[in-house]
C-alpha positions in Angstrom: -32.8 53.5 99.1 -36.0 54.9 97.9 -38.0 52.1 99.5 -36.1 52.3 102.9 -36.5 56.4 102.9 -40.1 56.2 102.1 -40.7 53.7 105.1 -38.8 56.0 107.4 -40.4 59.1 106.1 -42.1 60.4 109.4 -39.2 59.5 111.6 -36.9 61.5 109.3 -39.2 64.4 109.2 -39.3 64.4 113.0 -35.5 64.5 113.4 -34.9 67.1 110.7 -37.7 69.4 112.7 -35.8 68.7 115.9 -32.3 69.8 114.5 -34.1 73.0 112.9 -35.4 73.9 116.0 -32.4 73.3 118.1 -30.4 76.0 116.0 -27.4 73.7 116.6 -26.2 72.4 113.1 -22.4 71.1 113.5 -20.7 68.9 116.1 -23.9 68.9 118.6 -25.4 66.2 120.7 -26.5 64.1 117.7 -22.9 63.9 116.5 -21.7 63.1 120.2 -24.3 60.5 120.5 -23.8 58.8 117.2 -20.1 58.6 117.9 -21.0 56.7 121.2 -23.4 54.4 119.5 -21.1 53.3 116.6 -18.0 53.1 118.7 -19.9 51.0 121.5 -21.5 48.7 118.5 -17.9 48.1 117.2 -16.4 47.7 120.6 -14.1 50.5 120.3 -13.3 53.2 122.9 -13.9 56.5 120.3 -15.7 57.5 117.5 -15.0 60.8 115.8 -17.4 62.0 113.4 -15.9 63.5 110.3 -17.4 64.7 107.1 -17.1 61.8 104.9 -15.2 58.3 104.5 -12.5 59.9 102.3 -11.8 62.3 105.1 -11.7 59.5 107.7 -8.8 57.9 105.7 -6.9 60.9 105.3 -7.1 62.2 108.7 -6.4 58.7 110.1 -3.2 58.5 108.1 -2.1 62.1 109.3 -3.0 61.1 112.9 -0.9 57.8 112.6 2.0 59.9 111.4 2.0 59.2 107.6 3.4 61.9 105.4 5.9 62.8 102.8 8.2 60.1 101.8 6.4 57.3 103.7 5.0 54.1 101.9 1.7 52.5 102.8 0.7 49.1 101.7 -2.9 48.6 100.2 -5.1 46.9 97.7 -5.4 47.8 94.0 -8.9 46.7 94.1 -11.0 49.3 96.0 -12.7 52.8 95.6 -10.2 55.4 94.7 -10.3 57.2 98.1 -8.4 54.5 99.5 -5.2 55.3 97.6 -6.1 58.8 97.2 -6.0 59.4 100.8 -2.7 57.9 100.9 -1.4 60.2 98.3 -2.9 63.2 99.8 -0.5 63.0 102.8 2.5 62.9 100.6 3.0 59.1 101.1 3.2 56.3 98.4 0.6 53.8 97.9 2.2 50.5 97.6 -0.1 47.8 95.9 -0.4 44.2 96.7 -2.7 41.6 94.7 -5.9 40.4 96.0 -7.0 36.9 97.3 -8.8 35.3 94.5 -11.8 34.2 96.7 -12.4 37.1 98.8 -11.3 40.0 96.7 -9.7 41.5 99.6 -5.9 42.3 100.0 -3.7 39.0 100.1 -2.0 39.0 103.5 0.5 36.4 102.4 1.9 38.9 99.7 2.4 42.0 102.3 5.7 41.2 103.8 7.6 41.1 100.6 6.6 44.6 99.9 7.7 46.1 103.1 10.7 48.7 103.0 12.5 50.8 105.5 9.9 53.5 104.3 6.8 51.4 105.1 4.8 53.2 107.6 1.3 51.6 107.6 -1.0 48.7 106.1 -4.4 49.9 105.0 -6.6 47.0 104.3 -9.9 47.2 102.8 -12.9 45.1 104.0 -14.3 44.9 100.5 -18.3 44.4 100.0 -18.6 43.8 103.6 -16.2 40.9 103.9 -13.7 41.2 106.5 -9.9 41.0 105.6 -7.9 38.0 107.2 -6.8 40.3 110.1 -4.5 38.0 112.4 -2.0 37.9 109.5 -2.2 41.9 109.0 -1.8 42.3 112.6 1.0 40.0 113.0 2.8 41.5 110.4 2.2 45.0 111.6 3.5 44.1 115.2 6.6 42.5 113.8 7.5 45.5 111.7 6.0 48.0 113.9 3.4 49.4 111.4 0.2 51.2 111.9 -2.9 49.7 110.6 -5.6 51.8 109.3 -8.8 49.5 108.4 -11.1 50.7 105.5 -14.3 49.4 106.5 -16.5 51.9 104.4 -18.4 48.9 103.3 -18.2 46.7 106.4 -19.8 48.3 109.3 -20.8 45.2 111.7 -18.9 42.8 109.8 -16.9 40.4 112.1 -13.4 38.6 111.8 -13.7 35.5 114.2 -16.4 37.1 116.3 -14.6 40.4 116.6 -16.0 43.6 114.8 -14.2 44.9 112.1 -12.7 48.4 113.1 -11.5 47.2 116.5 -8.2 45.7 115.2 -6.2 48.6 113.6 -4.7 51.7 115.1 -8.0 53.4 113.5 -10.8 52.4 111.3 -12.6 54.4 108.7 -16.4 54.4 108.3 -18.3 55.7 105.3 -22.1 56.7 105.7 -22.5 57.6 102.1 -26.2 57.3 101.1 -25.9 54.0 99.7 -23.9 52.5 102.5 -25.7 49.7 104.9 -26.1 52.7 107.3 -26.4 55.8 105.1 -26.8 59.4 105.7 -28.7 62.0 103.3 -25.3 63.0 101.9 -21.8 62.8 103.0 -20.8 61.8 106.2 -18.0 59.5 108.1 -16.3 58.4 111.2 -13.0 57.5 112.7 -13.0 54.9 115.1 -10.0 54.3 117.5 -8.7 52.8 120.9 -5.8 55.4 120.9 -6.7 58.5 122.9 -3.9 60.3 121.3 -5.0 59.6 117.8 -8.3 60.5 119.0 -7.5 63.8 120.2 -5.5 64.6 117.0 -8.4 63.8 114.7 -10.5 66.0 116.6 -8.1 68.6 116.3 -7.5 67.8 112.6 -11.3 68.1 111.7 -11.7 71.7 112.9 -8.5 73.4 111.3 -6.2 72.2 113.9 -7.9 74.4 116.5 -8.4 73.6 120.1 -9.6 77.0 120.7 -11.4 79.2 118.1 -9.0 81.0 116.0 -5.9 79.4 117.7 -4.7 77.1 115.3 -1.9 74.6 116.5 -1.6 72.4 113.5 -2.6 72.4 110.0 -5.9 70.8 109.9 -9.1 70.9 107.5 -12.9 71.4 107.9 -14.2 68.2 108.2 -17.0 68.3 110.6 -20.0 65.9 110.8 -23.0 68.0 110.6 -26.1 67.5 112.9 -28.6 66.8 110.3 -26.9 63.9 109.1 -25.9 62.5 112.5 -29.8 62.8 113.4 -30.6 61.0 110.3 -28.2 58.2 110.8 -29.2 57.8 114.5 -33.0 57.4 113.2 -31.6 54.6 110.9 -29.2 53.1 113.5 -32.2 51.6 115.3 -33.0 49.2 112.2 -29.2 48.7 111.3 -28.9 45.1 112.6 -32.3 44.2 111.4 -31.3 45.4 108.0 -27.8 43.6 108.3 -29.9 40.3 108.9 -32.3 40.9 105.9 -29.0 41.4 103.9 -27.6 38.3 105.0 -31.1 36.4 104.2 -30.8 37.8 100.8 -27.4 36.8 100.1 -28.5 33.0 101.2 -31.3 33.1 98.9 -29.1 34.2 95.9 -26.6 31.4 97.0 -29.4 28.7 97.6 -31.1 29.6 94.0 -27.8 29.7 92.3 -26.4 26.4 93.8 -29.4 24.6 92.4 -28.3 25.4 88.7 -25.4 23.4 87.5 -25.0 25.5 84.4 -23.8 28.4 86.7 -22.2 26.9 89.8 -18.6 28.1 90.8 -15.8 27.2 88.2 -18.5 26.9 85.3 -19.8 30.2 84.4 -20.2 32.4 87.7 -18.2 32.9 90.6 -20.5 33.4 94.0 -19.2 35.8 96.7 -17.3 33.8 99.2 -17.8 34.0 103.0 -14.8 32.5 104.7 -15.4 30.5 107.9 -13.7 33.3 110.0 -16.3 35.9 108.6 -19.5 37.5 109.4 -20.1 39.1 105.8 -22.5 42.2 106.0 -23.1 42.0 102.1 -22.6 45.8 101.4 -22.7 44.2 97.8 -23.6 40.8 96.4 -20.9 40.6 93.7 -20.4 37.7 91.2 -17.8 37.1 88.6 -17.8 36.0 85.3 -16.0 36.2 82.2 -19.1 37.3 80.3 -19.8 40.0 82.7 -20.6 42.9 80.2 -22.9 40.8 78.1 -24.5 39.7 81.3 -24.9 43.2 82.5 -26.6 44.2 79.2 -28.8 41.2 79.3 -30.0 42.0 82.7 -30.4 45.6 81.9 -32.8 44.8 79.2 -34.8 42.6 81.5 -35.3 45.6 83.9 -32.4 44.4 86.4 -30.0 47.2 87.4 -26.4 46.2 88.1 -23.2 48.0 89.1 -19.5 47.2 88.5 -17.3 47.8 91.5 -14.6 48.5 90.3 -13.8 48.7 86.5 -10.2 50.0 86.7 -7.8 49.1 89.4 -5.8 51.7 91.5 -2.4 50.7 89.7 -3.7 51.3 86.3 -5.6 54.7 87.0 -4.1 57.6 85.1 -3.2 59.7 88.1 -1.1 56.9 89.6 0.9 56.5 86.3 4.1 58.0 87.9 4.1 54.9 90.2 5.4 53.0 87.5 2.9 50.1 87.4 1.6 48.4 84.2 -0.8 45.7 82.9 -0.1 42.3 84.4 1.5 43.5 87.6 -1.5 42.3 89.7 -3.2 39.9 87.5 -6.1 38.6 90.1 -7.2 42.3 90.7 -7.1 43.0 87.0 -9.3 39.9 86.3 -11.7 41.1 89.0 -12.0 44.6 87.6 -12.9 43.0 84.2 -15.3 40.2 85.4 -17.1 41.5 88.8 -20.7 42.3 88.8 -22.7 43.5 91.8 -26.4 42.4 91.6 -29.1 44.1 93.6 -28.6 44.2 97.3 -30.7 46.1 99.7 -32.8 45.1 102.6 -36.3 45.9 101.0 -35.4 43.5 98.2 -38.1 40.9 98.1 -37.5 37.1 97.6 -39.7 37.3 94.6 -37.1 40.0 93.0 -34.2 38.0 94.1 -35.9 35.0 92.4 -36.3 37.2 89.1 -32.8 38.2 89.1 -31.3 34.7 89.4 -33.9 33.3 86.9 -32.7 36.1 84.5 -29.3 35.2 84.8 -30.0 31.4 84.2 -31.9 32.3 81.1 -28.6 34.0 79.9 -26.4 31.0 80.4 -29.1 28.8 78.9 -28.8 30.4 75.6 
């Protein structure tokens, strides 16, 4: 992020000054315009700016009527906020194993987990790769379930030419600083085509009050501030350019790896999979290898920073122990947690640096 912010330093300073001079710091014109921009980009009728991506999930669930005693089907291979938001509503997360290629929820396993208490499906477009949404929506329609898309990592991704976020009852976006479109702190947004859901989220984000000091429902403080919205508007001008560059970098990784017979899929590492139906935005470029920890240390020693997203699946997190899951319940997700490694991926990464990362990995497997 440092390289990107350095490039935009003058523009960022200017937008900061404009907000300061306006004296309007919460839910002002910058928030309104950003809501319009993001909803238009995703071909969705309304965007509602909220404090962060976690709140986007929580408020979406509440607005869709999820509450005490309900069940929500989701993936165990995700960031904590996905399952955490479900639990915050009083509902129970019900996990389904993932697809071995995409690392997204396996839609073929969802139906068997549906009960009379199931209220919604919460698919996660992990790493920027869209979920198989046709299957999800068909199941949801058949069982009259709500669909809340977690697109925190997937703004701009497409399923069969349609933007993620435009399928479900709501879509949840995160603008955390490391996201493809990132603020200078926490920020998020809910997208929806349902006017009733939109109005309810607008109410929930301001303590449940349409009129100051008159509270109709129990809400919370989850407002997107003007400074973050102004920064995001400044960055949004470059978003599609940055997305194209991410895809170029992913292709460069792919091409360089595929030239090396010692590390092709099925031998030492598995490369990210982009299904034919997908437009992947590569929030992360993640590989999978049984020698993950050793490779990570090797790369660190050679000046390459990598990250593990995510080392512990949701069903094995201590906080979810009361749900009764155990080792082996979701073997594909558990294997991913033990084996995935995200390589450097950001628009300012140079081809030379990509080449160095790949060569460092080749050196590791050539030992």
